[in-house]
C-alpha positions in Angstrom: 37.7 62.7 -32.6 34.7 60.4 -32.7 35.9 58.0 -35.4 39.2 57.9 -37.2 37.6 55.6 -39.8 34.9 58.1 -40.7 37.3 61.1 -40.6 39.8 59.4 -42.9 37.1 58.8 -45.4 36.0 62.5 -45.2 39.7 63.6 -45.7 40.2 61.1 -48.6 37.1 62.6 -50.3 38.7 66.0 -49.9 41.9 64.9 -51.6 44.1 64.5 -48.5 46.9 61.9 -48.9 46.3 58.9 -46.7 49.6 57.5 -45.4 48.2 54.6 -43.4 44.7 53.3 -43.3 42.9 53.2 -40.0 43.7 50.1 -37.9 43.3 48.9 -34.4 46.3 49.5 -32.2 44.9 48.5 -28.8 42.0 46.9 -27.1 41.1 48.2 -23.6 40.2 45.2 -21.5 40.2 47.3 -18.3 40.3 50.9 -17.2 44.1 51.1 -16.7 44.9 52.9 -20.1 41.4 53.9 -21.3 37.7 53.1 -21.0 37.3 49.4 -20.6 35.6 47.7 -23.5 36.8 50.2 -26.2 39.3 49.7 -29.0 41.8 52.3 -30.1 42.1 53.1 -33.8 44.9 55.0 -35.5 45.5 56.2 -39.1 48.0 58.6 -40.7 47.5 61.4 -43.2 49.9 63.9 -44.8 49.0 67.6 -44.2 49.2 70.5 -46.6 52.8 71.2 -45.5 54.0 67.6 -46.1 54.0 66.5 -42.4 52.7 63.1 -41.4 49.9 63.5 -38.8 48.5 60.6 -36.7 44.8 60.5 -35.9 43.5 58.4 -33.0 40.0 57.5 -31.7 38.6 55.2 -29.0 35.4 53.5 -30.1 33.2 50.7 -28.9 34.0 47.3 -30.4 32.2 46.5 -33.7 31.5 42.8 -33.8 30.9 43.0 -37.6 34.5 44.3 -38.1 36.8 41.3 -38.2 39.9 43.5 -38.0 39.0 44.5 -34.4 40.2 42.1 -31.7 37.5 41.8 -29.1 38.5 42.0 -25.4 
């Protein structure tokens, strides 16, 4: 998925229950666990059967977003 933040907003508009807002879970300083210089975002929703589903995306850092730790 390109952006957990954007997808969560789309799902919210469709009436999907958001269990945890998107938040940064990891900053990739090198290529050992993912593309260097990216941040990993995660959010959780509840699907139509009541299951909690985690959504994850890797995105370039956004200097305007103070929630993201920069590498």
